[in-house]
Each structure stands twice: as structure tokens, then as C-alpha cells.
C-alpha positions in Angstrom: 20.1 -6.7 -7.8 17.9 -7.0 -10.7 15.8 -9.9 -11.7 14.5 -12.1 -14.7 11.1 -13.6 -14.4 10.6 -15.9 -17.3 7.5 -18.2 -18.4 8.8 -21.5 -20.1 7.3 -24.4 -21.8 7.6 -27.8 -20.2 9.2 -30.1 -22.0 7.7 -33.8 -22.1 10.3 -36.5 -20.9 9.9 -39.8 -22.1 9.8 -42.6 -19.4 13.0 -44.5 -20.6 14.9 -41.0 -20.7 13.9 -40.8 -17.0 15.0 -44.1 -15.9 18.7 -44.0 -17.6 19.0 -40.1 -16.3 17.7 -41.8 -12.7 20.1 -45.1 -13.2 23.2 -43.3 -14.6 23.2 -40.5 -11.8 23.0 -38.0 -15.0 20.7 -35.1 -15.2 17.5 -35.5 -17.5 17.7 -31.7 -18.5 20.7 -29.6 -18.7 19.0 -25.6 -19.0 22.4 -24.4 -19.8 23.1 -26.6 -23.0 19.3 -26.8 -24.1 17.1 -24.2 -22.4 13.2 -24.6 -22.3 11.7 -22.5 -25.0 10.5 -19.4 -23.5 6.9 -17.8 -23.8 7.7 -14.3 -21.6 10.3 -12.3 -19.9 9.9 -9.8 -17.5 13.0 -7.8 -15.6 12.3 -6.7 -12.3 14.5 -4.2 -10.3 14.5 -5.9 -6.9 13.5 -8.9 -5.5 10.0 -7.9 -3.9 8.6 -6.6 -7.3 10.2 -10.0 -9.2 7.9 -11.9 -6.9 4.6 -10.0 -6.8 5.3 -10.7 -11.4 6.1 -13.9 -11.1 3.1 -14.5 -8.9 0.9 -12.9 -11.3 2.3 -15.1 -14.1 1.4 -18.0 -11.9 -2.0 -17.5 -12.7 -2.0 -17.8 -16.4 -4.1 -20.8 -17.5 -1.0 -23.0 -18.6 1.2 -22.3 -15.9 -1.9 -23.9 -13.4 -2.1 -26.5 -15.9 1.3 -27.5 -15.4 2.4 -26.7 -19.1 4.5 -23.7 -18.7 6.6 -22.9 -15.4 7.4 -19.7 -14.2 11.3 -19.0 -13.1 12.5 -16.0 -11.1 16.6 -15.9 -11.9 18.7 -13.4 -10.3 21.0 -10.7 -12.5 24.2 -10.1 -11.2 25.8 -6.4 -12.0 28.3 -8.1 -14.1 26.0 -8.6 -16.7 26.3 -5.6 -18.1 30.3 -4.9 -17.9 30.4 -1.7 -20.2 28.0 -0.3 -18.7 28.9 3.0 -16.8 25.9 4.2 -14.4 26.8 1.0 -12.2 24.0 -0.8 -12.7 
């Protein structure tokens, strides 16, 4: 399975937005409709390589300071349904 490693900016949320989402049982952020801005994207062919790359991206100063985050996302084989080589 292939993986996508993404470093994104963390969006700030106002206290009133957090309180409204908490009280209403809704979501504060919905990544499917409004994803965080991407700063860096890397692909990996297996889980071990993805975790190694994520660990390396986690050493960036903005991640350590809490302004960015690193996400490891599995990419299903159905992401490229028209590829003939099976991958």
C-alpha cells in the first residue's frame, strides 16, 4: 500500500467557534470540505518508509513549535483505477 505524507499549516480557531462546536456536537474543522493548507507533500511505497519520512518532517521547526502538523494518509489502490500495471 502506498502512503501520502503531508505537512500542513494548523488553522487557528476562535474560542467562540470552539465553544459552539462543542455545545452543538458538531465539528470545528472538516478536512473533506476545507482542508488545511499544505506546505509539503511526499509519497512513500510502504508504511515503514512513510513513518520514517513523517519522523523526518516532524523535526521541522514549525512542526515542533506547533504551527504545522504532519499527517500520514494511506492511499488505496483504487486511487488510480486506470493504471494497467496493478499499482
